[in-house]
C-alpha positions as CSV (number, residue, x, y, z in Angstrom):
1,M,0.1,-0.1,0.2
2,S,1.1,3.7,-1.0
3,A,0.5,7.0,0.4
4,S,-1.5,7.0,-2.6
5,S,-4.1,4.5,-1.4
6,F,-6.0,7.2,1.0
7,A,-8.5,9.2,0.0
8,Q,-7.5,13.1,-0.6
9,L,-10.3,15.0,1.6
10,P,-11.1,18.3,1.8
11,A,-10.4,19.7,5.4
12,P,-13.5,18.5,7.9
13,P,-16.7,18.2,8.7
14,C,-17.5,15.5,5.9
15,F,-19.2,12.2,6.3
16,A,-17.8,8.5,6.7
17,V,-19.9,5.7,5.4
18,I,-18.0,2.7,6.8
19,F,-19.0,-0.4,4.9
20,S,-17.1,-3.8,6.9
21,S,-17.9,-7.2,5.3
22,L,-17.1,-11.3,5.8
23,R,-16.8,-12.7,2.5
24,S,-19.1,-15.5,1.7
25,A,-16.6,-18.4,0.8
26,G,-16.5,-19.5,-3.2
27,D,-18.3,-16.0,-3.8
28,D,-16.4,-14.7,-6.6
29,D,-18.7,-14.8,-9.1
30,G,-18.6,-11.3,-10.3
31,Y,-17.9,-10.0,-7.4
32,A,-14.6,-8.1,-8.5
33,R,-15.9,-6.5,-11.1
34,M,-19.0,-5.5,-9.2
35,A,-16.8,-3.8,-6.6
36,A,-15.0,-1.8,-9.5
37,R,-17.9,-0.3,-11.0
38,M,-19.4,0.7,-7.6
39,V,-16.3,2.1,-7.1
40,E,-16.3,4.1,-10.6
41,L,-20.4,4.8,-10.5
42,A,-19.7,6.8,-6.9
43,A,-16.8,8.8,-8.4
44,D,-19.2,10.1,-10.3
45,Q,-22.2,11.1,-7.6
46,P,-22.6,14.4,-6.6
47,G,-20.9,14.7,-3.0
48,Y,-18.7,11.6,-3.2
49,L,-14.7,12.5,-1.9
50,G,-12.7,9.6,-2.0
51,I,-12.6,5.9,-0.9
52,E,-10.3,3.4,1.0
53,T,-10.1,-0.2,1.0
54,A,-8.9,-3.4,2.3
55,R,-9.5,-6.9,2.2
56,G,-7.4,-9.7,4.5
57,A,-6.5,-13.3,3.0
58,E,-9.7,-14.4,5.1
59,G,-12.4,-12.2,3.5
60,F,-12.8,-9.3,6.0
61,G,-12.6,-6.0,4.9
62,I,-13.3,-2.3,5.7
63,T,-14.3,0.2,2.9
64,V,-14.7,3.6,4.2
65,S,-16.2,6.2,1.5
66,Y,-16.6,9.7,2.5
67,W,-19.5,12.6,1.6
68,T,-20.1,15.9,1.9
69,S,-23.5,15.2,2.9
70,L,-25.7,13.0,4.7
71,A,-28.1,13.7,1.8
72,A,-25.3,12.8,-1.0
73,I,-25.0,9.5,1.3
74,A,-28.6,9.0,0.8
75,A,-28.6,9.6,-3.0
76,W,-25.8,6.9,-3.1
77,K,-27.6,4.4,-1.5
78,A,-30.9,4.9,-3.4
79,Q,-28.9,4.9,-6.9
80,A,-30.7,2.1,-9.2
81,E,-27.0,0.4,-10.0
82,H,-26.0,0.4,-6.5
83,R,-29.4,-1.1,-5.5
84,V,-28.4,-3.9,-7.6
85,A,-25.4,-4.7,-6.4
86,Q,-26.6,-4.3,-2.3
87,E,-28.9,-7.4,-3.3
88,T,-26.5,-9.4,-5.0
89,G,-24.1,-8.7,-2.1
90,K,-26.8,-9.5,0.3
91,A,-27.8,-12.7,-2.0
92,R,-24.3,-14.1,-3.2
93,W,-21.2,-12.3,-1.7
94,Y,-21.2,-11.7,1.9
95,E,-21.8,-13.8,5.2
96,H,-22.3,-10.6,7.6
97,Y,-21.9,-7.4,6.8
98,E,-22.2,-4.1,9.3
99,L,-22.5,-0.4,7.8
100,R,-21.9,2.4,9.7
101,I,-22.1,6.5,9.3
102,A,-20.0,9.0,10.8
103,R,-19.4,12.6,10.5
104,V,-15.4,13.6,10.5
105,E,-15.2,16.1,12.6
106,R,-10.6,16.4,12.7
107,A,-8.4,15.0,10.7
108,Y,-4.5,14.4,10.0
109,A,-1.3,12.2,9.2
110,G,1.7,11.5,9.7
111,P,4.8,11.3,9.7
112,R,5.8,14.2,7.8
């Protein structure tokens, strides 16, 4: 991973959607393609700021997407192609997931 893997965000405040998931065993049928499409699609949504994602060998992953507002998050959740991905994920790709929405009040980086 390099520093370019981190989302380049404006100064806070902003909002973070934290999607933690455990992939189902033997579930790769189209997952990578759909995940890449969702990153591409999200980047075109009004209010999108960036994304960071990681997945371990055991199937546990965390994706954090950043947004300007709760309204932008709601619009992303309701986006038609994203809705298809959500339903497919529930049915085929995820053993379990949790989603959290947080307001980012402060941010800093290091070392410098």
